[in-house]
C-alpha positions, 0 to 999 in steps of 0.5 A: 876863525879858528878850526874847531869852530868849522861846521858841517855842510861849510864848504871852501879851499885847500893850499892846493885848489881843491874845492871841499865842503866839510862832513862832521863836527868834530874837533881837530887837526883831521877833519872828514870832507868831500873833496871835489877833485873836477876842478883839475880834472880828477874825481870827486871823493870823500876822506879826511883832510888835514885842517892845516891844509885849508886855504880858506873857508867860505862864509854864508855872507859870501866873504872868505876866512882863513883859520887860525890854530889855538897853540896846540894845534899848531903844535901837532899841525907843525909835527905832522908837516914835519913827518910829511916832509921826512917821508915825501922830502 
């Protein structure tokens, strides 16, 4: 599944183990989501997430599917990762 095919209401898990639910139908590398920190003892909040940080999406048939990026999105995700690495090490 391409990241632009995600729709409002779909759930999944981020690479750091936190569950989320998509809250918009936009396209691109940044999406609005409700993030549930209960798995790690934190709190629930809504905000922007990078699609490159998504580990998988829960599908309606109960399976899990990884996201794919088109070449333009992959290039932007690499720029973002490089920037974050430069800032946070």
